[in-house]
C-alpha positions in Angstrom: 113.2 63.5 23.3 113.8 66.2 25.5 112.8 66.4 29.8 109.8 67.9 31.3 110.4 70.5 33.9 108.6 69.8 36.8 109.2 73.2 38.6 109.7 73.7 42.3 108.4 71.5 44.6 105.8 72.9 46.9 106.6 71.5 50.7 103.5 73.3 52.5 101.2 70.4 51.7 103.5 68.0 52.6 104.3 69.6 56.1 100.5 70.2 57.0 100.4 66.3 56.1 102.7 65.7 58.4 101.7 67.6 61.1 97.9 66.6 61.2 99.9 63.0 60.7 101.3 63.9 64.0 98.4 65.2 65.4 96.2 62.2 64.6 98.6 59.6 65.9 99.2 62.0 69.2 95.6 61.6 69.7 95.2 57.8 69.4 98.2 56.8 71.2 96.9 59.3 74.0 100.1 61.6 73.9 99.9 64.4 76.5 99.8 68.4 75.3 100.2 69.8 78.3 102.7 70.3 81.5 103.5 69.0 84.7 104.3 70.1 87.7 105.9 68.6 90.7 107.5 68.8 94.1 110.8 68.1 95.2 109.2 67.5 99.3 105.4 66.7 99.5 105.4 67.7 103.1 107.4 69.6 106.0 107.5 70.2 110.0 107.6 74.0 110.8 107.8 76.1 114.5 105.3 79.0 114.6 106.9 82.7 113.2 109.4 80.4 111.2 110.0 79.5 107.4 110.3 76.0 104.8 111.4 75.8 101.7 110.5 73.1 98.8 111.1 72.7 95.1 108.6 73.2 91.9 109.2 71.9 89.2 107.7 72.0 86.0 108.3 70.1 83.3 106.5 70.2 79.4 105.1 67.5 77.2 107.2 66.9 74.1 105.2 69.1 72.4 103.9 72.0 74.6 104.9 75.6 75.1 103.9 78.0 76.8 104.2 80.3 80.0 103.1 79.2 83.4 102.9 80.8 86.6 103.2 79.9 89.9 100.7 80.4 93.1 99.8 78.4 96.6 96.9 78.5 98.7 95.5 77.2 102.3 97.3 76.4 105.2 96.9 78.9 108.7 96.1 81.9 108.8 98.6 84.8 107.5 100.9 82.0 105.8 102.6 83.6 103.3 104.0 82.3 99.9 106.6 83.2 97.8 108.1 81.9 94.6 111.8 82.3 93.0 110.6 83.0 90.0 106.8 83.0 90.2 106.9 82.0 86.2 108.3 80.7 83.0 108.8 78.6 80.2 106.6 74.8 80.1 109.3 74.2 77.3 112.1 73.4 78.0 110.7 73.8 81.9 112.1 75.2 84.9 112.1 75.1 89.0 110.9 77.3 91.4 111.7 77.8 94.9 108.9 78.3 97.4 109.2 79.1 100.6 106.8 79.1 103.4 106.2 81.8 106.1 103.7 80.8 108.9 103.2 83.4 111.4 104.0 83.3 114.9 100.4 83.3 116.0 99.2 80.6 113.9 97.3 77.7 115.6 99.6 74.5 115.1 98.3 71.3 113.1 98.3 69.8 109.9 97.2 72.1 106.6 96.8 70.8 103.1 98.6 73.8 101.0 97.9 73.7 97.2 100.2 74.4 94.6 98.7 75.7 91.6 100.6 76.1 88.1 98.1 78.0 85.5 99.5 77.8 81.5 98.9 80.8 79.2 96.7 79.1 77.5 94.4 78.5 80.7 95.5 74.8 81.8 96.1 74.3 84.8 97.9 71.8 87.1 97.9 71.7 91.1 100.0 69.6 93.8 99.9 69.0 97.5 101.7 69.8 99.9 101.3 69.2 103.8 102.6 71.8 106.4 102.9 70.5 109.8 102.9 73.9 112.2 104.6 72.9 115.7 104.3 75.8 118.2 107.4 77.3 118.8 109.4 76.4 122.2 109.5 78.7 125.3 111.8 81.5 124.1 114.9 81.1 126.9 116.8 83.9 128.8 120.0 84.0 130.7 118.9 83.9 134.0 122.0 87.2 135.2 119.9 89.0 132.2 116.5 88.3 134.1 117.8 89.3 137.2 119.8 92.7 135.6 116.4 93.5 134.4 114.6 92.8 137.2 112.0 90.5 135.2 113.1 87.5 138.3 112.5 84.1 137.2 109.9 84.9 134.5 110.3 84.5 131.0 108.4 86.3 128.2 105.8 85.4 126.2 104.6 84.0 130.2 100.6 82.8 130.3 98.7 83.8 132.8 97.6 80.0 133.4 101.3 79.4 134.5 101.5 82.4 136.6 98.3 82.4 138.8 94.9 80.4 139.5 91.8 81.6 138.1 89.9 81.7 141.6 89.1 85.4 142.5 85.3 86.3 142.6 84.1 89.4 141.9 80.1 90.1 142.2 77.4 88.2 142.2 80.4 85.5 140.6 78.0 82.4 141.4 76.1 83.4 138.1 79.5 82.2 136.2 80.3 79.0 135.2 83.4 77.3 133.3 84.5 74.7 131.1 88.1 75.0 131.7 89.3 72.3 128.9 86.6 73.2 126.3 86.9 71.6 123.3 84.9 74.4 121.0 87.0 75.6 118.2 89.9 76.2 120.1 92.3 78.7 119.2 95.3 76.8 119.8 95.0 73.0 120.2 93.6 70.9 122.4 90.9 73.4 124.8 90.5 76.8 125.5 87.9 78.3 128.1 84.5 78.8 128.0 82.9 81.4 129.8 79.3 80.8 130.7 77.2 83.7 132.1 73.6 83.0 133.3 71.1 85.8 134.4 68.4 83.3 135.0 69.2 83.7 138.7 68.2 86.5 140.9 71.0 88.5 141.1 72.5 91.0 144.3 75.0 93.2 142.6 73.8 92.4 138.8 77.4 92.2 137.7 80.4 89.6 137.6 83.6 88.6 137.1 86.5 86.4 137.6 90.4 87.5 138.2 93.8 85.0 137.7 95.3 85.8 141.6 98.8 85.1 143.4 98.7 83.3 145.1 96.3 80.3 144.9 94.5 80.4 148.2 94.6 77.1 148.5 98.1 77.3 148.8 98.5 79.8 152.2 99.1 83.2 152.2 102.0 84.8 150.4 103.2 88.7 151.3 104.6 89.1 147.2 102.9 88.9 143.5 105.0 87.9 140.7 107.2 90.1 139.4 106.3 91.0 135.8 108.6 94.1 135.2 109.7 93.8 131.9 106.5 92.9 130.0 104.9 95.8 128.2 101.5 94.6 127.5 98.8 91.6 127.8 97.5 90.1 124.6 94.7 87.5 124.7 92.2 86.1 122.0 88.5 86.1 122.9 85.5 85.4 120.6 81.5 85.1 121.6 79.2 82.6 121.1 77.1 85.0 118.5 79.0 87.8 118.5 77.6 89.9 120.4 78.4 89.2 124.3 79.6 92.6 125.7 83.1 92.0 128.2 85.7 94.3 130.0 89.5 92.8 130.2 91.1 94.4 133.0 94.9 93.7 134.2 97.2 96.4 136.0 95.2 99.5 135.9 94.5 99.0 131.9 91.1 98.4 130.6 89.8 97.6 127.1 86.6 98.7 128.3 83.4 96.8 127.3 84.0 95.5 124.4 81.6 93.8 122.0 83.2 90.7 121.0 82.9 89.0 117.7 82.0 85.4 117.2 85.5 84.5 115.7 88.6 84.7 117.0 90.1 88.5 117.5 93.4 89.3 119.5 93.5 91.8 122.0 96.1 93.8 123.6 96.1 95.5 127.0 99.4 98.4 127.4 101.5 97.9 129.7 104.4 100.6 129.1 104.6 102.4 132.5 102.8 100.3 135.0 104.5 99.1 138.0 103.8 95.4 137.6 106.6 94.4 140.4 104.4 93.1 142.8 101.4 91.6 140.5 98.5 89.6 142.5 96.5 89.7 140.3 97.6 88.9 136.6 94.2 89.2 134.5 90.6 89.7 135.2 87.0 90.3 133.3 83.5 91.6 133.9 79.8 91.3 132.7 76.7 92.5 133.4 73.3 91.9 133.4 72.2 95.4 131.9 74.6 94.7 128.8 73.8 91.3 128.5 70.3 90.5 129.5 70.2 87.1 128.3 73.3 86.1 130.1 76.2 85.9 127.7 78.9 83.0 126.8 82.4 83.7 125.4 85.9 81.6 124.9 89.9 83.0 126.1 92.4 81.6 124.8 96.4 82.3 124.9 96.5 85.0 127.1 99.9 86.0 127.8 102.3 88.9 129.2 104.6 89.9 126.1 107.1 92.3 126.1 
C-alpha cells in the first residue's frame, strides 16, 4: 500500500497562532509593552553659574522596540539641559549623560526638574530630578593685585548695601516709605527692598528720591568715599507692583532716565566705563515724581551691585 504525500507544511498559521497566544498571555499576565526611564541620581546640589550631571537609563521590556527621544523641563529660569546622546533605541536600551547648567543669576532654591522620554510610538515616561541651587561664594582676589589695580579692599561683584547705607534724602523724601526686608516675591531669597511713593500728602517739590551713601551720617564724618576703581558697570533688578511705575536710577553721572518698570523682575545696567570711581560717596539713587506717577507707585529692588 503506497504512502500518501501530504505536501509542504505551511508554518504561517502556526506562527500566527503562537503570536496570538503570547499576546493573550501578556494581556492576562499584565506583561508590559513599554520602556522604563531611570536616573543614576534623583537629586543634586549646584552653585549658581555651574553645572552638574546625571545618567539617564532607558530600558525596554521584553518585546518593546522603538526609538526614544529625551528632554527636560523645569528648574530655574535660564537653565540649559544637554543630553548625550539625545535619543536611542529602547531595545537593548541605552544610557545618556544629562548635563544641567544653571545661569549665574539663577534664584537659589530647590527645583523639580522633569526628565521625559518619548518613544516613536508615542509612549511617554517621566522621572523627577530635584536640583538644589546654592548662592555662589564671593569671588576672592589677591590683596596685592587689588591694590595694584586701584581696587583697594573692594572685591567685585560688590553689593551696594555692603558698601553704602540707604540714608540719603532727595526732594520730598518724606513721601517715601520703605520695607527693607520685604518677602513679596524676592529676586534673591529671603527678601528684597520695597519702595512706596505716596502722593496723598502735600508735596513741596513734586518729586522725591533716596540714595545709598558713605559714610553713614550716624557713624561720623569721613573725608573719603569708596574707591570702586576697577568696576565698569552697576547692575540691579527691579519690578513694579503694577507694571506702570516710572522711576529714574542714577550713579556716578550715569542714569537710566525715567523708565517704566514691568511687573516681572528685570535686570538693568548702568555703564560706568570711563567714570572716575576713586572717591564715591553716593553709591546708587532713584527718583520718582508726581507728574509721572500721579497716584503714587510701589516698586521693588534687589541684587544691586558693582561688577567688572
